[in-house]
Backbone as JSON, one array per atom type, in Angstrom:
{
  "sequence": "MNKPFKFKEFTVNQDQCAMKIGTDGVLLGAWSSIEKNPFAILDIGAGTGVLSLMLAQRSNAEVIDALEIDELAYEQCVDNFEASNWGDRLFCYHADLAEFTEEIEDKYDLIISNPPFYSEDFKTEDSQRDLARFQDAMPFEHLVDSASKLLIDDGIFCVIIPFNEESRFITLASAVNLNVNKILRVKGNPKTEFKRSLLEFSFYKSDIKTSELTIESARHKYTADYINLTKDFYLKM",
  "N": [[-132.66, 14.05, 52.76], [-134.83, 14.35, 54.38], [-134.5, 12.98, 56.68], [-134.41, 12.61, 60.29], [-132.57, 15.06, 62.11], [-129.86, 14.64, 64.04], [-128.67, 16.03, 66.96], [-126.28, 16.63, 69.63], [-127.72, 16.76, 72.08], [-130.37, 16.72, 71.43], [-132.96, 15.82, 69.01], [-134.04, 16.67, 65.76], [-136.89, 16.52, 63.89], [-137.64, 16.95, 60.46], [-139.16, 16.56, 58.21], [-141.6, 17.73, 57.57], [-141.09, 20.35, 57.16], [-140.38, 23.11, 55.08], [-137.97, 24.49, 55.13], [-134.97, 23.09, 55.77], [-132.71, 21.84, 58.34], [-129.89, 23.86, 58.57], [-126.6, 25.31, 58.12], [-126.82, 28.02, 58.76], [-128.85, 28.41, 60.77], [-127.76, 26.93, 62.88], [-125.36, 28.28, 63.34], [-126.38, 30.79, 64.22], [-127.84, 30.02, 66.5], [-125.8, 29.12, 68.14], [-124.17, 31.34, 68.39], [-125.62, 33.56, 69.38], [-125.91, 35.83, 72.06], [-125.98, 34.95, 75.49], [-125.2, 36.15, 77.73], [-126.45, 37.88, 79.48], [-128.14, 36.29, 80.9], [-130.91, 35.53, 79.88], [-134.38, 35.63, 80.66], [-136.71, 35.32, 79.21], [-137.17, 34.24, 75.91], [-137.59, 34.77, 72.42], [-138.22, 33.22, 69.36], [-138.39, 34.06, 66.14], [-140.12, 32.99, 63.35], [-139.83, 30.1, 63.36], [-139.58, 27.56, 62.1], [-138.29, 24.34, 62.11], [-137.81, 24.56, 64.78], [-135.26, 24.53, 65.7], [-133.53, 26.65, 66.57], [-134.71, 27.54, 68.96], [-134.49, 25.19, 70.47], [-131.72, 24.94, 70.65], [-131.14, 27.21, 72.17], [-132.52, 26.54, 74.47], [-130.94, 24.45, 75.36], [-128.55, 25.83, 75.84], [-129.12, 27.9, 77.67], [-130.63, 29.17, 80.76], [-133.14, 30.08, 80.43], [-136.52, 30.57, 81.26], [-138.77, 30.86, 79.79], [-139.31, 30.08, 76.53], [-140.35, 31.07, 73.63], [-141.7, 30.34, 70.44], [-142.41, 31.25, 67.07], [-144.35, 30.5, 64.34], [-145.6, 30.58, 61.08], [-146.35, 28.83, 59.02], [-148.4, 26.01, 58.68], [-147.74, 23.21, 58.68], [-145.03, 23.26, 59.36], [-145.25, 24.46, 61.86], [-146.65, 22.45, 63.3], [-144.71, 20.47, 63.27], [-142.66, 21.71, 64.66], [-143.81, 21.93, 67.23], [-143.98, 19.19, 67.85], [-141.23, 18.55, 67.87], [-140.4, 20.09, 70.03], [-141.84, 18.87, 72.12], [-140.68, 16.39, 72.17], [-138.22, 16.85, 73.17], [-135.85, 17.41, 75.92], [-136.67, 19.66, 77.16], [-139.29, 20.41, 77.1], [-141.13, 21.64, 78.82], [-140.36, 24.28, 78.91], [-140.59, 25.31, 76.44], [-142.55, 26.75, 73.86], [-144.68, 26.89, 71.08], [-146.17, 29.22, 68.91], [-148.78, 29.35, 66.55], [-148.89, 31.6, 64.36], [-149.15, 34.78, 62.7], [-146.61, 37.23, 62.38], [-147.26, 39.98, 62.66], [-149.82, 39.95, 63.85], [-149.27, 38.58, 66.19], [-147.44, 40.34, 67.44], [-149.09, 42.46, 67.96], [-150.95, 41.38, 69.72], [-149.69, 40.05, 71.87], [-148.72, 40.47, 75.25], [-146.42, 40.21, 76.61], [-142.88, 40.91, 76.93], [-139.56, 40.41, 75.61], [-136.3, 39.19, 76.62], [-134.36, 38.32, 74.91], [-134.39, 38.15, 71.45], [-134.47, 36.13, 68.63], [-133.8, 35.43, 65.18], [-133.87, 33.66, 62.16], [-134.43, 34.68, 59.37], [-136.62, 34.31, 56.42], [-135.03, 34.83, 53.33], [-134.73, 35.22, 50.45], [-134.95, 37.66, 48.23], [-135.39, 37.81, 45.59], [-137.19, 38.02, 42.43], [-138.35, 35.74, 41.43], [-140.49, 32.82, 41.69], [-140.97, 29.49, 42.9], [-142.58, 26.35, 42.07], [-143.33, 25.35, 44.44], [-145.16, 26.27, 46.97], [-145.0, 26.21, 49.75], [-142.28, 26.02, 50.3], [-141.51, 28.39, 49.13], [-142.7, 30.22, 50.87], [-141.16, 29.86, 53.12], [-138.66, 30.61, 52.15], [-138.75, 33.1, 50.88], [-138.53, 36.61, 51.12], [-140.79, 38.19, 51.1], [-142.67, 37.01, 52.66], [-141.99, 37.72, 55.22], [-140.98, 40.63, 55.47], [-137.9, 42.45, 55.94], [-138.25, 45.0, 57.09], [-140.59, 44.74, 58.51], [-139.85, 42.77, 60.3], [-137.79, 44.02, 61.89], [-139.26, 46.1, 62.99], [-141.23, 44.77, 64.53], [-139.54, 43.39, 66.29], [-138.46, 45.53, 67.72], [-140.66, 46.32, 69.16], [-141.22, 44.17, 70.76], [-139.12, 43.72, 72.43], [-137.45, 43.94, 75.58], [-136.28, 46.85, 77.47], [-133.46, 46.64, 77.89], [-132.88, 44.57, 76.23], [-131.78, 42.09, 73.75], [-131.42, 41.63, 70.26], [-130.95, 39.23, 67.84], [-129.83, 38.2, 64.63], [-129.52, 36.44, 61.49], [-128.42, 37.11, 58.25], [-128.16, 37.56, 54.62], [-124.88, 38.52, 53.63], [-124.73, 40.61, 51.78], [-126.93, 42.11, 52.38], [-126.44, 43.38, 54.67], [-125.82, 46.17, 55.34], [-128.18, 47.47, 54.61], [-130.03, 46.26, 56.32], [-129.09, 47.06, 58.82], [-129.54, 49.8, 58.62], [-132.36, 49.85, 58.44], [-132.97, 48.84, 60.97], [-131.94, 50.82, 62.64], [-133.74, 52.82, 62.22], [-135.82, 52.16, 63.89], [-134.74, 52.57, 66.32], [-132.95, 50.54, 67.04], [-129.72, 49.59, 67.61], [-126.77, 48.42, 66.06], [-124.55, 46.25, 67.68], [-122.8, 44.12, 67.59], [-121.1, 42.3, 65.05], [-120.77, 39.45, 63.06], [-119.09, 38.2, 60.39], [-119.42, 35.79, 57.88], [-117.75, 33.31, 55.99], [-117.52, 30.64, 53.56], [-115.09, 29.29, 52.9], [-111.5, 30.05, 52.9], [-111.12, 31.18, 50.37], [-113.47, 32.15, 49.37], [-116.09, 34.68, 49.01], [-117.57, 36.78, 51.59], [-120.54, 35.43, 52.95], [-122.66, 35.4, 54.78], [-124.07, 37.49, 57.38], [-124.05, 37.81, 60.84], [-125.87, 39.53, 63.19], [-126.04, 41.58, 66.06], [-128.28, 43.42, 67.96], [-129.28, 46.24, 70.02], [-131.06, 48.59, 72.15], [-129.14, 50.29, 72.9], [-126.29, 52.33, 72.2], [-123.05, 51.41, 71.1], [-119.5, 50.82, 70.73], [-118.94, 49.08, 67.75], [-118.46, 45.67, 67.72], [-116.66, 43.81, 65.59], [-116.22, 40.78, 63.86], [-114.81, 37.89, 62.15], [-115.61, 34.78, 60.55], [-114.52, 31.73, 59.26], [-115.72, 28.86, 57.75], [-114.74, 26.38, 56.67], [-111.4, 25.19, 56.24], [-110.4, 23.68, 54.24], [-111.96, 21.4, 51.89], [-114.4, 19.75, 53.76], [-112.81, 20.06, 56.0], [-113.01, 21.44, 58.92], [-112.67, 24.68, 60.42], [-110.89, 25.68, 63.41], [-112.2, 27.73, 64.78], [-114.86, 27.49, 63.91], [-115.46, 24.91, 64.8], [-115.17, 25.29, 67.58], [-117.3, 27.0, 68.05], [-119.56, 25.46, 67.43], [-119.38, 22.96, 68.6], [-120.76, 22.0, 70.86], [-123.09, 21.07, 69.87], [-123.14, 19.72, 67.26], [-122.86, 16.29, 66.4], [-120.46, 15.17, 65.45], [-118.41, 16.87, 66.06]],
  "CA": [[-132.82, 15.36, 53.41], [-135.95, 14.37, 55.32], [-134.2, 12.2, 57.88], [-134.23, 13.42, 61.49], [-131.22, 15.61, 62.29], [-129.51, 14.37, 65.43], [-127.65, 16.83, 67.63], [-125.8, 15.93, 70.82], [-128.69, 16.67, 73.17], [-131.76, 16.66, 70.94], [-133.15, 15.42, 67.62], [-135.02, 17.52, 65.08], [-137.55, 16.0, 62.7], [-137.77, 18.08, 59.52], [-139.82, 16.13, 56.97], [-142.76, 18.58, 57.27], [-140.65, 21.74, 57.05], [-139.75, 23.48, 53.81], [-136.58, 24.85, 55.4], [-134.31, 22.05, 56.54], [-131.62, 22.29, 59.2], [-128.74, 24.32, 57.79], [-125.52, 25.95, 58.88], [-127.23, 29.35, 59.24], [-129.55, 28.32, 62.04], [-126.85, 26.44, 63.91], [-124.46, 29.4, 63.66], [-127.09, 31.8, 65.02], [-128.18, 29.44, 67.8], [-124.58, 28.99, 68.93], [-123.52, 32.65, 68.53], [-126.45, 34.55, 70.09], [-125.39, 36.04, 73.41], [-126.83, 34.7, 76.67], [-124.43, 36.7, 78.85], [-127.34, 38.55, 80.44], [-129.06, 35.29, 81.45], [-132.29, 35.88, 79.52], [-135.49, 34.9, 81.29], [-137.68, 35.02, 78.15], [-136.58, 34.28, 74.57], [-138.54, 34.6, 71.32], [-137.65, 32.79, 68.08], [-139.34, 34.49, 65.1], [-139.99, 32.18, 62.14], [-139.08, 29.01, 64.01], [-139.33, 26.38, 61.27], [-138.22, 23.09, 62.87], [-137.63, 24.86, 66.19], [-133.87, 24.26, 66.09], [-132.94, 27.77, 67.32], [-135.27, 27.49, 70.32], [-133.92, 24.03, 71.14], [-130.32, 25.27, 70.96], [-131.14, 28.17, 73.29], [-132.94, 25.79, 75.66], [-129.75, 23.72, 75.81], [-127.49, 26.75, 76.27], [-129.49, 28.92, 78.66], [-131.59, 28.81, 81.8], [-134.38, 30.83, 80.18], [-137.7, 29.82, 81.69], [-139.78, 30.99, 78.73], [-138.76, 30.14, 75.17], [-141.49, 31.07, 72.72], [-141.37, 30.31, 69.02], [-143.5, 31.75, 66.25], [-144.26, 29.9, 63.0], [-146.84, 30.83, 60.35], [-146.7, 27.68, 58.18], [-149.07, 25.05, 59.56], [-146.99, 21.96, 58.8], [-143.81, 23.55, 60.13], [-145.7, 24.7, 63.24], [-146.93, 21.16, 63.94], [-143.44, 19.77, 63.46], [-141.95, 22.43, 65.73], [-144.43, 21.5, 68.49], [-143.55, 17.8, 68.1], [-139.81, 18.57, 68.23], [-140.32, 20.63, 71.4], [-142.36, 17.89, 73.07], [-139.77, 15.24, 72.21], [-136.94, 17.26, 73.77], [-135.78, 17.41, 77.39], [-137.01, 20.99, 77.69], [-140.65, 20.68, 76.64], [-141.87, 22.52, 79.74], [-139.91, 25.67, 78.74], [-140.72, 25.65, 75.02], [-143.93, 26.87, 73.39], [-144.75, 27.44, 69.72], [-147.41, 29.87, 68.49], [-149.07, 29.31, 65.12], [-149.41, 32.95, 64.17], [-148.48, 35.76, 61.86], [-145.82, 38.11, 63.25], [-147.99, 41.24, 62.93], [-150.92, 39.72, 64.81], [-148.62, 38.2, 67.45], [-146.87, 41.55, 68.03], [-150.2, 43.28, 68.42], [-151.76, 40.75, 70.77], [-148.94, 39.55, 73.03], [-148.4, 41.54, 76.19], [-145.07, 39.98, 77.14], [-141.7, 41.35, 76.17], [-138.52, 39.38, 75.67], [-134.91, 39.6, 76.88], [-133.59, 37.96, 73.72], [-135.17, 37.76, 70.27], [-133.6, 35.57, 67.6], [-134.51, 35.12, 63.94], [-133.19, 33.26, 60.93], [-135.6, 34.98, 58.54], [-136.57, 33.96, 55.0], [-134.37, 35.99, 52.73], [-134.5, 35.42, 49.02], [-135.86, 38.72, 47.81], [-135.5, 37.79, 44.12], [-138.57, 38.12, 41.94], [-138.93, 34.49, 40.94], [-141.1, 31.9, 42.64], [-140.98, 28.12, 42.4], [-143.93, 25.75, 42.11], [-143.57, 24.85, 45.8], [-145.53, 27.47, 47.72], [-144.55, 26.11, 51.14], [-140.86, 26.37, 50.31], [-141.43, 29.83, 48.84], [-143.04, 30.96, 52.08], [-140.0, 29.77, 54.01], [-137.45, 31.17, 51.56], [-138.84, 34.43, 50.28], [-138.63, 37.65, 52.12], [-142.1, 38.87, 51.15], [-143.44, 36.41, 53.76], [-141.65, 38.48, 56.42], [-139.98, 41.62, 55.04], [-136.99, 42.9, 57.0], [-138.82, 46.17, 57.76], [-141.6, 44.2, 59.4], [-139.12, 42.04, 61.34], [-137.14, 44.93, 62.86], [-140.31, 46.85, 63.68], [-141.79, 43.89, 65.55], [-138.5, 43.13, 67.31], [-138.33, 46.72, 68.57], [-141.84, 46.4, 70.03], [-141.29, 42.98, 71.62], [-137.87, 43.63, 73.19], [-137.36, 44.77, 76.8], [-135.4, 48.01, 77.27], [-132.05, 46.27, 77.74], [-132.86, 43.29, 75.54], [-130.88, 41.88, 72.6], [-132.05, 41.05, 69.07], [-129.9, 38.62, 67.0], [-130.38, 37.77, 63.35], [-128.55, 36.08, 60.44], [-128.93, 37.55, 56.95], [-127.11, 37.57, 53.61], [-123.88, 39.57, 53.82], [-125.0, 41.78, 50.93], [-128.07, 42.86, 52.93], [-126.05, 43.85, 56.01], [-125.95, 47.63, 55.58], [-129.6, 47.83, 54.52], [-130.7, 45.79, 57.53], [-128.65, 47.94, 59.92], [-130.25, 51.07, 58.42], [-133.76, 49.62, 58.82], [-133.04, 48.67, 62.42], [-131.68, 52.1, 63.3], [-134.96, 53.63, 62.1], [-136.67, 51.84, 65.04], [-133.87, 52.74, 67.5], [-132.12, 49.38, 67.34], [-128.34, 49.85, 67.19], [-125.95, 47.21, 65.94], [-123.46, 46.2, 68.65], [-121.84, 43.08, 67.22], [-121.25, 41.74, 63.7], [-119.91, 38.34, 62.68], [-119.21, 37.94, 58.95], [-119.09, 34.37, 57.68], [-117.47, 32.8, 54.64], [-117.43, 29.19, 53.51], [-113.68, 28.91, 52.98], [-110.67, 31.25, 52.78], [-111.1, 31.75, 49.02], [-114.79, 32.66, 48.95], [-116.55, 35.97, 49.55], [-118.47, 36.66, 52.73], [-121.85, 34.97, 52.52], [-123.66, 35.72, 55.8], [-123.75, 38.37, 58.5], [-124.8, 37.66, 62.08], [-125.93, 40.87, 63.76], [-126.66, 41.72, 67.39], [-128.8, 44.78, 68.15], [-129.96, 46.61, 71.26], [-131.44, 50.0, 72.13], [-127.98, 51.07, 73.34], [-125.2, 52.49, 71.22], [-121.74, 51.01, 71.6], [-118.56, 50.53, 69.65], [-119.37, 47.83, 67.11], [-117.45, 44.6, 67.72], [-116.76, 43.11, 64.31], [-115.31, 39.64, 63.72], [-115.0, 37.07, 60.95], [-115.55, 33.33, 60.76], [-114.43, 30.89, 58.07], [-116.25, 27.56, 58.17], [-113.82, 25.28, 56.29], [-110.07, 25.56, 55.73], [-110.38, 22.94, 52.97], [-113.22, 20.67, 51.85], [-114.66, 18.88, 54.92], [-111.88, 20.34, 57.1], [-113.58, 22.61, 59.61], [-111.7, 25.52, 61.14], [-110.99, 25.61, 64.87], [-113.22, 28.71, 65.21], [-116.18, 26.92, 63.65], [-115.62, 23.77, 65.72], [-115.39, 25.82, 68.93], [-118.63, 27.61, 68.13], [-120.68, 24.51, 67.23], [-119.07, 21.61, 69.12], [-121.75, 21.53, 71.84], [-124.31, 20.65, 69.17], [-122.94, 18.7, 66.22], [-122.38, 15.0, 66.93], [-119.1, 14.78, 65.05], [-117.43, 17.94, 66.34]],
  "C": [[-133.9, 15.34, 54.49], [-135.7, 13.58, 56.58], [-134.09, 13.13, 59.09], [-132.77, 13.86, 61.61], [-130.88, 15.45, 63.76], [-128.39, 15.3, 65.9], [-127.24, 16.08, 68.91], [-126.88, 15.75, 71.87], [-130.15, 16.66, 72.73], [-131.78, 16.24, 69.47], [-134.24, 16.28, 67.02], [-135.58, 16.77, 63.87], [-137.84, 17.16, 61.77], [-138.51, 17.73, 58.24], [-141.01, 17.01, 56.59], [-142.37, 20.04, 57.02], [-140.0, 21.99, 55.7], [-138.28, 23.8, 54.03], [-135.95, 23.82, 56.32], [-133.23, 22.67, 57.44], [-130.44, 22.69, 58.31], [-127.73, 24.99, 58.7], [-125.98, 27.27, 59.49], [-127.87, 29.28, 60.62], [-128.63, 27.9, 63.17], [-125.85, 27.54, 64.32], [-125.15, 30.4, 64.58], [-127.4, 31.27, 66.42], [-126.98, 29.34, 68.72], [-123.98, 30.36, 69.28], [-124.3, 33.64, 69.4], [-126.07, 34.62, 71.57], [-126.41, 35.73, 74.49], [-126.13, 35.23, 77.93], [-125.33, 37.32, 79.92], [-128.36, 37.6, 81.07], [-130.52, 35.6, 81.15], [-133.31, 35.0, 80.23], [-136.46, 34.43, 80.2], [-137.05, 35.25, 76.78], [-137.69, 34.07, 73.55], [-137.78, 34.27, 70.04], [-138.69, 33.09, 66.99], [-139.1, 33.72, 63.81], [-139.25, 30.89, 62.45], [-138.76, 27.82, 63.12], [-139.37, 25.11, 62.12], [-138.15, 23.33, 64.38], [-136.19, 24.73, 66.66], [-133.24, 25.39, 66.91], [-133.42, 27.74, 68.77], [-134.66, 26.34, 71.12], [-132.47, 24.29, 71.53], [-130.24, 26.23, 72.15], [-131.63, 27.52, 74.58], [-131.77, 25.02, 76.24], [-128.72, 24.66, 76.44], [-127.83, 27.6, 77.48], [-130.39, 28.35, 79.74], [-132.92, 29.53, 81.62], [-135.59, 29.97, 80.54], [-138.8, 29.83, 80.65], [-139.05, 31.06, 77.4], [-139.94, 29.96, 74.22], [-141.0, 31.08, 71.28], [-142.63, 30.7, 68.24], [-143.33, 31.17, 64.85], [-145.6, 30.03, 62.3], [-147.29, 29.63, 59.52], [-147.23, 26.54, 59.05], [-148.28, 23.76, 59.76], [-145.72, 22.16, 59.62], [-144.15, 23.76, 61.6], [-145.93, 23.37, 63.96], [-145.65, 20.39, 64.22], [-142.63, 20.4, 64.59], [-142.49, 21.99, 67.1], [-143.98, 20.08, 68.84], [-142.09, 17.75, 68.54], [-139.61, 19.1, 69.65], [-140.72, 19.56, 72.42], [-141.43, 16.69, 73.22], [-138.45, 15.57, 72.91], [-137.0, 17.17, 75.3], [-136.31, 18.69, 78.01], [-138.44, 21.4, 77.32], [-141.43, 21.64, 77.51], [-141.48, 23.99, 79.59], [-140.19, 26.2, 77.34], [-142.19, 25.72, 74.61], [-143.93, 27.49, 71.99], [-146.14, 28.01, 69.44], [-147.56, 29.71, 66.98], [-149.71, 30.64, 64.77], [-148.55, 33.74, 63.21], [-147.77, 36.75, 62.78], [-146.56, 39.38, 63.62], [-149.06, 41.03, 64.0], [-150.34, 39.35, 66.18], [-148.11, 39.45, 68.17], [-147.96, 42.42, 68.64], [-150.87, 42.7, 69.67], [-150.98, 40.36, 72.02], [-148.61, 40.71, 73.96], [-147.0, 41.39, 76.76], [-144.01, 40.67, 76.3], [-140.58, 40.36, 76.46], [-137.13, 39.97, 75.9], [-134.04, 39.37, 75.65], [-134.55, 37.55, 72.62], [-134.19, 37.28, 69.21], [-134.43, 35.29, 66.35], [-133.54, 34.74, 62.83], [-134.25, 33.43, 59.84], [-135.48, 34.45, 57.12], [-135.92, 35.11, 54.25], [-134.0, 35.91, 51.27], [-135.46, 36.48, 48.54], [-135.96, 38.79, 46.29], [-136.96, 37.7, 43.68], [-139.18, 36.79, 41.51], [-139.55, 33.68, 42.07], [-140.98, 30.5, 42.04], [-142.42, 27.6, 42.43], [-144.31, 25.35, 43.53], [-143.87, 26.03, 46.72], [-145.08, 27.42, 49.17], [-143.08, 26.51, 51.24], [-140.68, 27.86, 50.04], [-141.71, 30.66, 50.1], [-141.85, 30.98, 53.03], [-138.8, 30.56, 53.46], [-137.55, 32.64, 51.2], [-139.19, 35.49, 51.29], [-140.0, 38.31, 52.16], [-143.01, 38.23, 52.21], [-143.18, 37.16, 55.07], [-140.57, 39.5, 56.04], [-139.13, 42.09, 56.23], [-137.55, 44.08, 57.78], [-139.78, 45.72, 58.86], [-140.93, 43.49, 60.59], [-138.5, 42.99, 62.36], [-138.18, 45.73, 63.65], [-140.91, 46.01, 64.82], [-140.78, 43.62, 66.67], [-138.39, 44.31, 68.27], [-139.49, 46.85, 69.55], [-141.87, 45.28, 71.07], [-140.1, 42.84, 72.56], [-137.95, 44.48, 74.46], [-136.3, 45.85, 76.57], [-133.93, 47.64, 77.12], [-131.9, 44.9, 77.09], [-131.93, 43.28, 74.34], [-131.68, 41.19, 71.48], [-130.93, 40.54, 68.16], [-130.52, 38.01, 65.75], [-129.23, 37.34, 62.43], [-129.17, 36.4, 59.09], [-127.81, 37.43, 55.9], [-126.16, 38.76, 53.82], [-124.21, 40.83, 53.0], [-126.2, 42.6, 51.37], [-127.69, 43.56, 54.23], [-126.32, 45.34, 56.22], [-127.41, 48.08, 55.52], [-130.33, 47.43, 55.8], [-130.36, 46.68, 58.72], [-129.36, 49.29, 59.84], [-131.71, 50.95, 58.84], [-133.91, 49.52, 60.33], [-132.85, 50.01, 63.14], [-132.89, 53.02, 63.23], [-135.95, 53.33, 63.23], [-135.84, 51.79, 66.33], [-133.12, 51.5, 67.94], [-130.73, 49.61, 66.75], [-127.57, 48.55, 67.1], [-124.77, 47.31, 66.9], [-122.38, 45.2, 68.28], [-122.16, 42.58, 65.82], [-120.27, 40.58, 63.55], [-120.15, 38.07, 61.2], [-118.63, 36.56, 58.64], [-118.82, 34.07, 56.21], [-117.27, 31.3, 54.69], [-116.02, 28.67, 53.64], [-112.82, 30.14, 52.69], [-110.73, 31.93, 51.41], [-112.42, 32.4, 48.61], [-115.08, 34.02, 49.58], [-117.35, 35.72, 50.83], [-119.87, 36.33, 52.23], [-122.96, 35.41, 53.49], [-123.12, 36.75, 56.78], [-124.66, 38.02, 59.67], [-124.71, 39.0, 62.8], [-126.6, 40.83, 65.12], [-127.03, 43.18, 67.59], [-129.3, 44.98, 69.58], [-130.37, 48.08, 71.13], [-130.28, 50.9, 72.55], [-126.95, 51.18, 72.23], [-123.9, 52.06, 71.87], [-120.78, 50.95, 70.43], [-118.96, 49.18, 69.07], [-118.22, 46.83, 67.12], [-117.65, 43.78, 66.45], [-115.76, 41.96, 64.27], [-115.69, 38.84, 62.48], [-114.88, 35.6, 61.31], [-115.48, 32.64, 59.4], [-114.81, 29.47, 58.49], [-115.28, 26.41, 57.88], [-112.48, 25.84, 55.84], [-109.83, 24.87, 54.38], [-111.66, 22.08, 52.99], [-113.32, 19.67, 53.0], [-113.63, 19.01, 56.04], [-112.36, 21.61, 57.79], [-112.5, 23.37, 60.37], [-111.94, 25.38, 62.65], [-112.08, 26.56, 65.39], [-114.62, 28.13, 65.05], [-116.46, 25.75, 64.59], [-115.92, 24.27, 67.14], [-116.79, 26.39, 69.11], [-119.73, 26.55, 68.17], [-120.5, 23.16, 67.92], [-120.05, 21.1, 70.18], [-122.99, 20.94, 71.19], [-124.08, 19.53, 68.17], [-122.32, 17.43, 66.8], [-120.91, 14.77, 66.64], [-118.05, 15.85, 65.33], [-116.66, 17.62, 67.61]]
}
């Protein structure tokens, strides 16, 4: 699990990060809209930095800032940025979201987050992994509030969360005037329940575009939709 993860245009080292590269991050990095040609992007809770690197590959954004509270993950994120072809556009802050939101004067065209989201009451013995996995490190209320303060007026906020948290997250976001515009619901295979929701928010109300994605048609047989979404990144797609 600790081996570097090689994508088509960059490599991510992950031995210092509690949260390894997973399908969630790659889905969000590939799905988040860059139609408006964002100038400045913020990745909240960057981990390895994979989301920022994917957006650097996909977009012409001149500023891609990442935020990571865990020291080891932060150091790894910085190393991954420096090793990439886009080091001059990527910057990682070692900071807590609340303090960052308060102190930064910039606003962003696109904010992305693959937040920690096990809200269960148990903890493991591994405090670093707990910080990455458990929502009390960055509660959803806190995330939407900060996103609303850091987003430009016609900016976009994209997030991936558990499907069963979808309606609660949308309600929390609407309390800070962020309206859901797009929803992608993801399941592992045709027989399983929905597992994840990818949500796009803005300060504008619109008809909600809802779609579905199934990752595998059978074991190790990826669907055309999933391949089309991720083929610019995964080596074997």
